[in-house]
C-alpha positions as CSV (number, residue, x, y, z in Angstrom):
1,M,-13.5,1.2,16.9
2,P,-12.1,-0.3,13.6
3,Q,-12.9,-3.9,12.9
4,N,-10.0,-6.3,12.2
5,T,-9.8,-7.7,8.7
6,G,-9.5,-11.5,8.2
7,V,-6.1,-13.0,7.8
8,A,-6.9,-14.4,4.3
9,E,-8.1,-11.0,3.1
10,I,-4.9,-9.3,4.5
11,T,-2.7,-11.9,2.8
12,V,-4.5,-11.4,-0.6
13,N,-4.2,-7.6,-0.1
14,L,-0.5,-7.8,0.7
15,A,0.2,-9.9,-2.3
16,A,-1.7,-7.4,-4.6
17,I,0.0,-4.4,-2.9
18,R,3.4,-6.0,-3.3
19,E,2.7,-6.5,-7.1
20,I,1.6,-2.9,-7.5
21,L,4.5,-1.6,-5.5
22,A,6.9,-3.7,-7.7
23,Q,5.3,-2.4,-10.9
24,Y,4.7,1.2,-10.0
25,G,6.9,2.0,-6.9
26,R,10.3,2.2,-8.6
27,I,11.8,1.0,-5.4
28,A,15.5,0.0,-5.3
29,V,14.8,-3.4,-3.6
30,D,12.7,-6.5,-4.5
31,A,9.2,-5.8,-3.2
32,S,8.7,-9.5,-2.4
33,G,11.5,-9.3,0.2
34,L,10.1,-6.4,2.1
35,R,8.7,-6.9,5.6
36,I,5.3,-5.6,6.2
37,D,6.7,-2.9,8.4
38,S,9.6,-2.0,6.2
39,D,9.9,1.8,5.5
40,L,9.0,2.1,1.8
41,Y,10.6,5.5,1.5
42,E,13.9,4.1,2.8
43,A,13.5,1.4,0.2
44,G,13.5,4.1,-2.5
45,L,9.8,5.1,-2.9
46,T,9.5,8.7,-4.0
47,S,6.6,11.1,-3.8
48,L,6.1,10.8,-7.6
49,A,6.1,7.0,-7.4
50,T,3.7,7.2,-4.5
51,V,1.1,8.9,-6.7
52,N,1.5,6.1,-9.3
53,V,1.2,3.5,-6.6
54,M,-1.9,5.2,-5.2
55,L,-3.6,5.4,-8.6
56,A,-2.9,1.7,-9.2
57,L,-4.2,0.8,-5.8
58,E,-7.4,2.8,-6.4
59,N,-7.9,1.0,-9.7
60,H,-7.1,-2.5,-8.4
61,F,-9.3,-2.2,-5.2
62,D,-11.9,0.1,-6.7
63,V,-11.5,2.6,-4.0
64,E,-10.6,6.3,-3.8
65,F,-8.2,7.6,-1.2
66,P,-9.7,10.6,0.6
67,D,-7.6,13.7,1.1
68,A,-7.1,12.8,4.8
69,M,-5.2,9.6,3.7
70,L,-2.9,11.3,1.2
71,G,0.0,11.6,3.5
72,R,3.4,10.0,3.7
73,K,2.2,7.9,6.7
74,T,-0.4,6.1,4.6
75,F,2.2,4.9,2.1
76,S,5.1,4.4,4.5
77,S,4.8,0.6,4.7
78,L,3.0,-2.4,3.2
79,E,1.2,-2.7,6.5
80,S,0.0,1.0,6.5
81,I,-1.2,0.6,2.9
82,A,-3.1,-2.6,3.7
83,E,-4.7,-1.0,6.7
84,A,-5.8,2.0,4.6
85,I,-7.2,-0.3,1.9
86,A,-9.1,-2.4,4.5
87,E,-10.6,0.8,5.9
88,L,-11.7,1.9,2.4
89,V,-13.3,-1.4,1.3
90,R,-15.5,-1.7,4.4
């Protein structure tokens, strides 16, 4: 069973994820205004931009996304990205 991440860690991760999304995601809306469960693909995230976001996340958090996480579901929302990062940094 996965462990829950601390609230402070999630807040820090979400702030960093928002910054990365704003810089590399090429989304049509302001990343700071997205809810954690907003659909990033509906906000304009493309498959090419997802690759750029993934590479920036890997660099920032010093992780590597395994093939099993390289699906649309992992990058569909801030929440799903934060959960993936939390799992990888454990």
